[in-house]
A tleap script that builds the chain and sets N, CA, C and O, in Angstrom:
source leaprc.protein.ff14SB
mol = sequence {
  NMET THR TRP TYR ARG VAL LEU LYS GLU SER
  GLN MET ASN ASP GLY ASP LEU PHE LYS ALA
  LYS VAL ASN GLY LYS GLU ILE LEU ILE ILE
  LYS ASP GLU GLY LYS PHE TYR ALA THR SER
  LEU TYR CYS THR HIE GLU GLN TYR ASP LEU
  SER ASP GLY PHE MET ASP ASP HIE LYS LEU
  ILE CYS PRO ASN HIE PHE ALA THR PHE ASP
  PRO LYS ASP GLY SER VAL VAL SER PRO PRO
  GLU GLY SER GLY ASP ILE GLU PRO LEU LYS
  SER TYR ARG THR LYS VAL GLU ASN GLY ASP
  VAL LEU VAL GLU VAL CASP
}
set mol.1.N position { 0.720 -1.170 -0.359 }
set mol.1.CA position { -0.259 -0.233 0.150 }
set mol.1.C position { 0.864 1.144 -0.216 }
set mol.1.O position { 2.054 1.243 0.082 }
set mol.2.N position { 0.108 1.971 -0.854 }
set mol.2.CA position { 0.989 3.253 -0.843 }
set mol.2.C position { 0.519 4.586 -0.180 }
set mol.2.O position { -0.707 4.504 -0.098 }
set mol.3.N position { 1.000 5.926 0.391 }
set mol.3.CA position { -0.047 7.049 0.959 }
set mol.3.C position { 0.699 7.862 -0.401 }
set mol.3.O position { 1.638 7.877 -1.197 }
set mol.4.N position { -0.798 8.629 0.150 }
set mol.4.CA position { -1.114 9.975 -1.764 }
set mol.4.C position { -1.468 11.073 -0.843 }
set mol.4.O position { -2.443 11.261 -0.116 }
set mol.5.N position { -0.291 11.806 -1.109 }
set mol.5.CA position { -0.744 13.588 -0.523 }
set mol.5.C position { -2.317 13.992 -1.058 }
set mol.5.O position { -2.555 13.729 -2.237 }
set mol.6.N position { -3.049 14.416 -0.509 }
set mol.6.CA position { -4.489 14.561 -1.031 }
set mol.6.C position { -4.645 15.688 -0.972 }
set mol.6.O position { -5.138 16.157 -1.998 }
set mol.7.N position { -4.356 16.664 0.123 }
set mol.7.CA position { -5.042 17.889 0.092 }
set mol.7.C position { -4.039 18.527 1.181 }
set mol.7.O position { -3.296 17.813 1.856 }
set mol.8.N position { -4.078 19.898 1.294 }
set mol.8.CA position { -4.138 20.536 2.867 }
set mol.8.C position { -4.928 20.095 3.707 }
set mol.8.O position { -6.084 19.756 3.455 }
set mol.9.N position { -4.221 20.039 5.135 }
set mol.9.CA position { -5.517 19.531 6.021 }
set mol.9.C position { -6.388 21.150 6.304 }
set mol.9.O position { -7.543 21.197 6.726 }
set mol.10.N position { -5.659 22.227 6.012 }
set mol.10.CA position { -6.296 23.203 6.337 }
set mol.10.C position { -7.569 23.962 5.382 }
set mol.10.O position { -8.146 25.048 5.455 }
set mol.11.N position { -7.671 22.637 4.360 }
set mol.11.CA position { -8.759 22.899 3.126 }
set mol.11.C position { -9.893 22.431 3.434 }
set mol.11.O position { -10.607 21.999 2.530 }
set mol.12.N position { -10.325 22.402 4.752 }
set mol.12.CA position { -11.310 21.514 4.658 }
set mol.12.C position { -12.012 21.984 5.568 }
set mol.12.O position { -11.322 22.996 5.691 }
set mol.13.N position { -12.848 22.129 6.366 }
set mol.13.CA position { -13.875 22.455 7.813 }
set mol.13.C position { -14.245 21.443 8.054 }
set mol.13.O position { -14.031 20.571 7.211 }
set mol.14.N position { -14.961 21.079 9.287 }
set mol.14.CA position { -15.300 19.942 9.712 }
set mol.14.C position { -17.066 19.706 9.276 }
set mol.14.O position { -17.909 20.414 9.826 }
set mol.15.N position { -17.289 19.123 8.710 }
set mol.15.CA position { -18.268 18.605 7.729 }
set mol.15.C position { -18.185 18.488 6.295 }
set mol.15.O position { -18.965 17.745 5.699 }
set mol.16.N position { -17.436 19.060 5.780 }
set mol.16.CA position { -16.747 18.732 4.232 }
set mol.16.C position { -16.922 17.658 3.514 }
set mol.16.O position { -17.045 16.591 4.115 }
set mol.17.N position { -16.956 17.676 2.549 }
set mol.17.CA position { -16.605 16.462 2.183 }
set mol.17.C position { -15.885 16.781 0.330 }
set mol.17.O position { -16.610 17.188 -0.579 }
set mol.18.N position { -14.712 16.543 0.194 }
set mol.18.CA position { -13.984 16.502 -0.964 }
set mol.18.C position { -13.671 15.656 -1.866 }
set mol.18.O position { -13.002 14.674 -1.542 }
set mol.19.N position { -14.070 15.837 -3.154 }
set mol.19.CA position { -13.446 14.795 -3.957 }
set mol.19.C position { -12.363 14.445 -4.575 }
set mol.19.O position { -11.958 15.319 -5.343 }
set mol.20.N position { -11.823 13.628 -4.540 }
set mol.20.CA position { -10.280 13.336 -5.049 }
set mol.20.C position { -9.783 12.443 -6.034 }
set mol.20.O position { -10.273 11.315 -6.004 }
set mol.21.N position { -8.723 12.734 -7.105 }
set mol.21.CA position { -8.580 10.953 -8.025 }
set mol.21.C position { -7.434 10.466 -7.630 }
set mol.21.O position { -6.489 10.958 -8.247 }
set mol.22.N position { -7.117 9.606 -6.757 }
set mol.22.CA position { -5.959 9.028 -6.170 }
set mol.22.C position { -5.165 7.730 -7.042 }
set mol.22.O position { -6.259 7.295 -7.402 }
set mol.23.N position { -4.566 7.131 -7.432 }
set mol.23.CA position { -3.893 6.155 -8.057 }
set mol.23.C position { -5.000 5.955 -8.886 }
set mol.23.O position { -5.317 4.786 -9.107 }
set mol.24.N position { -5.703 6.926 -9.428 }
set mol.24.CA position { -6.084 6.022 -10.508 }
set mol.24.C position { -8.426 5.807 -9.605 }
set mol.24.O position { -9.472 5.518 -10.187 }
set mol.25.N position { -8.174 6.105 -8.309 }
set mol.25.CA position { -9.230 5.706 -7.827 }
set mol.25.C position { -10.039 7.178 -7.263 }
set mol.25.O position { -9.491 7.917 -6.444 }
set mol.26.N position { -11.173 7.412 -7.737 }
set mol.26.CA position { -12.319 8.345 -7.203 }
set mol.26.C position { -12.580 7.795 -5.954 }
set mol.26.O position { -13.239 6.785 -5.707 }
set mol.27.N position { -11.719 8.924 -4.798 }
set mol.27.CA position { -12.484 8.676 -3.857 }
set mol.27.C position { -13.267 9.771 -2.799 }
set mol.27.O position { -13.518 10.951 -3.041 }
set mol.28.N position { -13.465 9.273 -1.987 }
set mol.28.CA position { -14.411 11.179 -1.016 }
set mol.28.C position { -13.757 11.291 0.159 }
set mol.28.O position { -13.956 10.154 0.589 }
set mol.29.N position { -13.104 11.850 1.014 }
set mol.29.CA position { -12.487 12.821 2.032 }
set mol.29.C position { -13.370 13.554 2.228 }
set mol.29.O position { -13.925 14.302 1.423 }
set mol.30.N position { -13.675 13.325 3.847 }
set mol.30.CA position { -14.066 13.439 5.042 }
set mol.30.C position { -13.573 13.997 5.877 }
set mol.30.O position { -12.658 13.467 6.508 }
set mol.31.N position { -14.247 15.915 6.308 }
set mol.31.CA position { -13.390 15.685 7.885 }
set mol.31.C position { -14.681 15.620 9.202 }
set mol.31.O position { -15.597 16.385 9.503 }
set mol.32.N position { -14.429 14.935 9.488 }
set mol.32.CA position { -15.893 15.496 10.720 }
set mol.32.C position { -15.061 15.202 12.311 }
set mol.32.O position { -14.350 14.284 12.718 }
set mol.33.N position { -15.429 16.137 12.758 }
set mol.33.CA position { -14.658 16.013 14.633 }
set mol.33.C position { -13.255 16.985 14.551 }
set mol.33.O position { -12.836 17.674 15.482 }
set mol.34.N position { -12.759 16.885 13.464 }
set mol.34.CA position { -11.646 17.384 13.135 }
set mol.34.C position { -10.743 15.960 12.940 }
set mol.34.O position { -9.624 16.010 13.451 }
set mol.35.N position { -11.094 14.745 12.282 }
set mol.35.CA position { -10.342 13.809 12.052 }
set mol.35.C position { -10.530 13.658 10.176 }
set mol.35.O position { -11.038 14.675 9.705 }
set mol.36.N position { -10.347 13.063 9.604 }
set mol.36.CA position { -10.401 12.853 8.017 }
set mol.36.C position { -10.867 11.096 7.864 }
set mol.36.O position { -10.617 10.161 8.624 }
set mol.37.N position { -11.240 11.111 7.226 }
set mol.37.CA position { -11.672 9.678 6.896 }
set mol.37.C position { -11.887 9.750 4.767 }
set mol.37.O position { -12.049 10.716 4.021 }
set mol.38.N position { -11.806 8.666 4.560 }
set mol.38.CA position { -11.600 8.573 3.461 }
set mol.38.C position { -12.571 7.113 2.402 }
set mol.38.O position { -12.290 5.934 2.187 }
set mol.39.N position { -13.351 7.707 2.125 }
set mol.39.CA position { -14.131 5.755 1.074 }
set mol.39.C position { -14.721 6.417 -0.016 }
set mol.39.O position { -14.800 7.612 -0.299 }
set mol.40.N position { -15.134 5.358 -0.590 }
set mol.40.CA position { -15.707 5.218 -2.270 }
set mol.40.C position { -16.108 6.400 -2.774 }
set mol.40.O position { -15.877 7.213 -1.879 }
set mol.41.N position { -16.427 6.780 -3.399 }
set mol.41.CA position { -17.115 8.232 -4.175 }
set mol.41.C position { -18.239 7.996 -4.374 }
set mol.41.O position { -19.059 8.787 -3.909 }
set mol.42.N position { -18.666 6.946 -5.058 }
set mol.42.CA position { -20.225 6.325 -5.511 }
set mol.42.C position { -20.869 5.585 -4.161 }
set mol.42.O position { -20.455 4.765 -3.341 }
set mol.43.N position { -22.407 6.499 -4.431 }
set mol.43.CA position { -23.660 5.491 -3.481 }
set mol.43.C position { -23.112 3.932 -3.843 }
set mol.43.O position { -22.362 3.699 -4.792 }
set mol.44.N position { -23.574 3.015 -3.005 }
set mol.44.CA position { -23.512 1.670 -3.991 }
set mol.44.C position { -25.291 1.079 -3.921 }
set mol.44.O position { -25.685 -0.069 -4.128 }
set mol.45.N position { -26.104 2.286 -3.567 }
set mol.45.CA position { -27.595 1.764 -4.301 }
set mol.45.C position { -27.429 1.600 -5.962 }
set mol.45.O position { -27.441 0.614 -6.699 }
set mol.46.N position { -27.213 3.503 -6.277 }
set mol.46.CA position { -27.178 3.496 -7.151 }
set mol.46.C position { -26.080 4.943 -7.863 }
set mol.46.O position { -26.552 5.862 -8.532 }
set mol.47.N position { -24.881 4.829 -7.568 }
set mol.47.CA position { -24.342 4.958 -7.898 }
set mol.47.C position { -23.966 6.101 -8.172 }
set mol.47.O position { -23.075 6.361 -8.980 }
set mol.48.N position { -24.762 7.098 -7.370 }
set mol.48.CA position { -24.664 8.928 -7.342 }
set mol.48.C position { -22.820 8.950 -6.600 }
set mol.48.O position { -21.942 8.167 -6.237 }
set mol.49.N position { -23.092 10.411 -6.728 }
set mol.49.CA position { -21.848 11.037 -6.436 }
set mol.49.C position { -21.721 11.724 -4.594 }
set mol.49.O position { -22.675 12.432 -4.274 }
set mol.50.N position { -20.822 11.551 -3.706 }
set mol.50.CA position { -21.448 11.240 -2.522 }
set mol.50.C position { -20.772 12.453 -2.285 }
set mol.50.O position { -20.538 12.829 -1.136 }
set mol.51.N position { -20.328 13.309 -3.621 }
set mol.51.CA position { -19.328 14.919 -2.979 }
set mol.51.C position { -20.451 15.920 -3.083 }
set mol.51.O position { -20.386 17.144 -2.971 }
set mol.52.N position { -21.653 15.032 -3.355 }
set mol.52.CA position { -22.765 16.494 -3.645 }
set mol.52.C position { -23.770 15.925 -2.402 }
set mol.52.O position { -24.943 16.252 -2.226 }
set mol.53.N position { -22.826 14.813 -1.452 }
set mol.53.CA position { -24.292 14.519 -0.291 }
set mol.53.C position { -23.860 15.750 0.740 }
set mol.53.O position { -23.428 16.897 0.620 }
set mol.54.N position { -24.301 14.666 2.047 }
set mol.54.CA position { -23.619 16.231 2.712 }
set mol.54.C position { -23.472 15.065 4.595 }
set mol.54.O position { -23.495 13.852 4.803 }
set mol.55.N position { -23.364 16.025 5.324 }
set mol.55.CA position { -23.693 14.896 6.631 }
set mol.55.C position { -23.722 15.661 7.601 }
set mol.55.O position { -23.253 16.784 7.789 }
set mol.56.N position { -24.492 14.756 8.402 }
set mol.56.CA position { -25.696 14.785 9.112 }
set mol.56.C position { -25.349 13.884 10.763 }
set mol.56.O position { -25.293 12.665 10.921 }
set mol.57.N position { -25.202 14.732 11.582 }
set mol.57.CA position { -25.115 13.686 12.752 }
set mol.57.C position { -24.335 12.977 12.391 }
set mol.57.O position { -24.695 11.834 12.111 }
set mol.58.N position { -22.699 13.421 12.221 }
set mol.58.CA position { -21.490 12.313 12.144 }
set mol.58.C position { -22.002 11.295 11.169 }
set mol.58.O position { -21.453 10.228 10.893 }
set mol.59.N position { -22.955 11.691 10.759 }
set mol.59.CA position { -23.458 10.237 8.945 }
set mol.59.C position { -23.401 11.122 7.514 }
set mol.59.O position { -23.733 12.223 7.074 }
set mol.60.N position { -22.807 9.981 7.134 }
set mol.60.CA position { -22.681 10.250 5.120 }
set mol.60.C position { -23.981 9.998 4.394 }
set mol.60.O position { -24.431 8.862 4.248 }
set mol.61.N position { -24.570 11.087 3.945 }
set mol.61.CA position { -25.800 11.192 3.342 }
set mol.61.C position { -25.744 10.910 1.812 }
set mol.61.O position { -24.965 11.443 1.021 }
set mol.62.N position { -26.657 10.022 1.539 }
set mol.62.CA position { -26.658 10.177 -0.270 }
set mol.62.C position { -27.527 11.771 -0.393 }
set mol.62.O position { -28.447 12.244 0.274 }
set mol.63.N position { -26.767 12.277 -1.531 }
set mol.63.CA position { -27.980 13.154 -2.171 }
set mol.63.C position { -29.104 12.555 -2.859 }
set mol.63.O position { -30.014 13.281 -3.259 }
set mol.64.N position { -29.136 11.193 -3.052 }
set mol.64.CA position { -30.315 11.252 -4.247 }
set mol.64.C position { -31.643 10.344 -3.184 }
set mol.64.O position { -32.819 10.695 -3.088 }
set mol.65.N position { -31.143 9.417 -2.655 }
set mol.65.CA position { -32.181 8.724 -1.987 }
set mol.65.C position { -32.022 8.107 -0.625 }
set mol.65.O position { -32.727 7.198 -0.186 }
set mol.66.N position { -30.667 8.902 0.223 }
set mol.66.CA position { -30.820 9.347 1.225 }
set mol.66.C position { -29.821 8.162 1.892 }
set mol.66.O position { -29.151 8.293 2.917 }
set mol.67.N position { -29.888 7.225 1.215 }
set mol.67.CA position { -28.650 5.873 2.180 }
set mol.67.C position { -27.722 6.760 2.756 }
set mol.67.O position { -27.211 7.807 2.357 }
set mol.68.N position { -27.601 5.944 4.028 }
set mol.68.CA position { -26.868 6.770 5.343 }
set mol.68.C position { -25.570 5.973 5.467 }
set mol.68.O position { -25.828 4.792 5.696 }
set mol.69.N position { -24.029 6.270 5.380 }
set mol.69.CA position { -23.410 5.812 5.887 }
set mol.69.C position { -21.933 6.022 6.812 }
set mol.69.O position { -21.195 6.961 6.515 }
set mol.70.N position { -21.575 5.098 7.923 }
set mol.70.CA position { -20.404 5.929 8.737 }
set mol.70.C position { -19.114 6.406 8.020 }
set mol.70.O position { -18.351 5.596 7.493 }
set mol.71.N position { -18.925 7.535 8.015 }
set mol.71.CA position { -17.428 7.704 7.024 }
set mol.71.C position { -16.121 7.169 7.825 }
set mol.71.O position { -15.007 7.230 7.304 }
set mol.72.N position { -16.352 6.585 9.266 }
set mol.72.CA position { -15.138 5.544 9.749 }
set mol.72.C position { -15.023 4.349 9.133 }
set mol.72.O position { -13.895 3.896 8.942 }
set mol.73.N position { -15.962 3.766 8.792 }
set mol.73.CA position { -15.494 2.259 7.959 }
set mol.73.C position { -16.000 2.262 6.667 }
set mol.73.O position { -15.412 1.566 5.839 }
set mol.74.N position { -17.022 2.936 6.308 }
set mol.74.CA position { -17.637 3.083 5.337 }
set mol.74.C position { -19.195 2.447 5.279 }
set mol.74.O position { -19.937 2.682 4.325 }
set mol.75.N position { -19.444 1.928 5.987 }
set mol.75.CA position { -21.066 0.748 6.808 }
set mol.75.C position { -21.845 1.395 6.840 }
set mol.75.O position { -21.670 2.535 7.271 }
set mol.76.N position { -22.956 1.006 6.439 }
set mol.76.CA position { -24.340 1.397 5.748 }
set mol.76.C position { -24.875 1.813 7.575 }
set mol.76.O position { -24.628 1.045 8.505 }
set mol.77.N position { -25.546 3.027 7.735 }
set mol.77.CA position { -26.031 3.064 9.132 }
set mol.77.C position { -27.406 2.695 8.282 }
set mol.77.O position { -27.839 1.922 9.136 }
set mol.78.N position { -28.231 2.667 7.441 }
set mol.78.CA position { -29.352 2.975 7.010 }
set mol.78.C position { -29.447 2.992 5.556 }
set mol.78.O position { -28.867 3.922 4.997 }
set mol.79.N position { -30.250 1.892 4.622 }
set mol.79.CA position { -30.276 1.890 3.423 }
set mol.79.C position { -31.311 2.856 2.966 }
set mol.79.O position { -32.031 3.221 3.895 }
set mol.80.N position { -31.590 3.358 1.852 }
set mol.80.CA position { -32.721 4.512 0.747 }
set mol.80.C position { -34.030 3.497 1.380 }
set mol.80.O position { -33.875 2.279 1.463 }
set mol.81.N position { -34.913 3.966 1.671 }
set mol.81.CA position { -35.899 3.248 2.032 }
set mol.81.C position { -36.753 2.353 1.091 }
set mol.81.O position { -37.491 3.092 0.441 }
set mol.82.N position { -36.940 1.036 0.764 }
set mol.82.CA position { -37.900 0.114 0.320 }
set mol.82.C position { -37.258 -0.213 -0.875 }
set mol.82.O position { -37.822 -0.547 -1.917 }
set mol.83.N position { -35.201 -0.029 -0.550 }
set mol.83.CA position { -34.348 -0.409 -1.153 }
set mol.83.C position { -33.898 -2.464 -1.005 }
set mol.83.O position { -33.615 -3.382 -1.775 }
set mol.84.N position { -34.066 -2.282 0.275 }
set mol.84.CA position { -33.046 -3.453 0.670 }
set mol.84.C position { -31.842 -3.632 1.186 }
set mol.84.O position { -31.601 -2.623 1.849 }
set mol.85.N position { -31.095 -4.256 1.230 }
set mol.85.CA position { -29.607 -4.466 1.458 }
set mol.85.C position { -28.756 -3.219 0.449 }
set mol.85.O position { -29.118 -2.927 -0.691 }
set mol.86.N position { -27.713 -2.672 1.085 }
set mol.86.CA position { -26.685 -2.305 -0.069 }
set mol.86.C position { -25.632 -2.554 0.766 }
set mol.86.O position { -25.602 -3.070 1.884 }
set mol.87.N position { -24.506 -1.977 -0.156 }
set mol.87.CA position { -22.818 -2.756 0.195 }
set mol.87.C position { -22.616 -1.798 0.798 }
set mol.87.O position { -23.266 -0.766 0.630 }
set mol.88.N position { -21.413 -1.960 1.862 }
set mol.88.CA position { -21.159 -0.605 2.150 }
set mol.88.C position { -20.210 -0.476 1.582 }
set mol.88.O position { -19.780 -1.343 0.821 }
set mol.89.N position { -19.392 1.100 1.890 }
set mol.89.CA position { -18.677 1.974 1.056 }
set mol.89.C position { -17.170 1.135 1.568 }
set mol.89.O position { -17.005 0.535 2.630 }
set mol.90.N position { -16.055 1.341 0.310 }
set mol.90.CA position { -15.143 0.609 0.511 }
set mol.90.C position { -14.246 1.942 1.363 }
set mol.90.O position { -14.281 3.086 0.911 }
set mol.91.N position { -13.620 1.660 2.383 }
set mol.91.CA position { -12.513 2.990 3.277 }
set mol.91.C position { -11.088 2.474 3.180 }
set mol.91.O position { -10.461 1.434 2.973 }
set mol.92.N position { -10.878 4.041 3.501 }
set mol.92.CA position { -9.028 3.889 2.773 }
set mol.92.C position { -8.948 4.526 4.178 }
set mol.92.O position { -9.798 5.194 4.767 }
set mol.93.N position { -7.637 4.128 4.590 }
set mol.93.CA position { -6.767 4.604 5.927 }
set mol.93.C position { -6.459 6.250 5.553 }
set mol.93.O position { -6.255 6.437 4.354 }
set mol.94.N position { -6.420 7.032 6.115 }
set mol.94.CA position { -5.906 8.187 6.240 }
set mol.94.C position { -4.842 8.894 7.651 }
set mol.94.O position { -4.875 8.622 8.851 }
set mol.95.N position { -4.242 9.556 7.129 }
set mol.95.CA position { -3.740 10.194 8.009 }
set mol.95.C position { -3.449 11.967 7.711 }
set mol.95.O position { -3.825 12.516 6.675 }
set mol.96.N position { -2.694 12.707 8.866 }
set mol.96.CA position { -2.005 13.500 8.381 }
set mol.96.C position { -0.845 14.465 9.132 }
set mol.96.O position { -0.966 14.981 10.243 }
set mol.97.N position { 0.285 14.566 8.247 }
set mol.97.CA position { 1.167 14.637 8.512 }
set mol.97.C position { 1.769 16.450 7.968 }
set mol.97.O position { 1.139 16.902 7.012 }
set mol.98.N position { 2.657 17.176 8.431 }
set mol.98.CA position { 2.903 18.007 8.375 }
set mol.98.C position { 2.035 18.801 7.573 }
set mol.98.O position { 2.464 19.389 6.580 }
set mol.99.N position { 0.584 18.875 8.010 }
set mol.99.CA position { -0.147 19.367 7.545 }
set mol.99.C position { -0.906 19.111 5.951 }
set mol.99.O position { -1.553 19.860 5.219 }
set mol.100.N position { -0.457 17.626 5.834 }
set mol.100.CA position { -1.230 17.354 4.092 }
set mol.100.C position { -1.673 16.159 4.735 }
set mol.100.O position { -1.137 15.247 5.365 }
set mol.101.N position { -3.472 16.631 4.164 }
set mol.101.CA position { -3.988 14.921 4.555 }
set mol.101.C position { -3.513 13.515 3.528 }
set mol.101.O position { -3.848 13.854 2.393 }
set mol.102.N position { -3.031 12.435 3.477 }
set mol.102.CA position { -2.112 11.610 3.382 }
set mol.102.C position { -3.219 10.358 2.955 }
set mol.102.O position { -3.851 10.310 4.011 }
set mol.103.N position { -3.943 9.160 1.934 }
set mol.103.CA position { -4.478 8.226 1.763 }
set mol.103.C position { -3.756 7.006 1.468 }
set mol.103.O position { -3.157 6.859 0.402 }
set mol.104.N position { -3.790 6.204 2.299 }
set mol.104.CA position { -3.603 5.257 1.617 }
set mol.104.C position { -4.274 3.750 0.045 }
set mol.104.O position { -5.005 2.777 -0.142 }
set mol.105.N position { -3.598 4.380 -0.398 }
set mol.105.CA position { -4.541 3.404 -1.607 }
set mol.105.C position { -3.255 2.458 -1.990 }
set mol.105.O position { -2.034 2.555 -1.869 }
set mol.106.N position { -4.356 1.307 -2.619 }
set mol.106.CA position { -3.378 0.269 -3.352 }
set mol.106.C position { -3.815 0.349 -5.081 }
set mol.106.O position { -3.222 -0.351 -5.901 }
savepdb mol mol.pdb
quit
């Protein structure tokens, strides 16, 4: 696994979502309570871009059918109503080093 610099820590405020392309993969960077998380970019329900979504009560909400995910590990908190089970998001490790946010991507 390799660590990639994605952005400066100061570029994001709590609750912000940031779309990035890292090593050919589209990912979502999330800042919540001063911590950074990284997940796959697209909702597992109907592939909507989660960077157009929002954070609510420390949960990532899809902008389309409101599927809800935990940004810490990509797990499904609640699927869209009436859709049945959906897959969790892929989760990537993050760290902050010298003011830079880094993501570990294979």
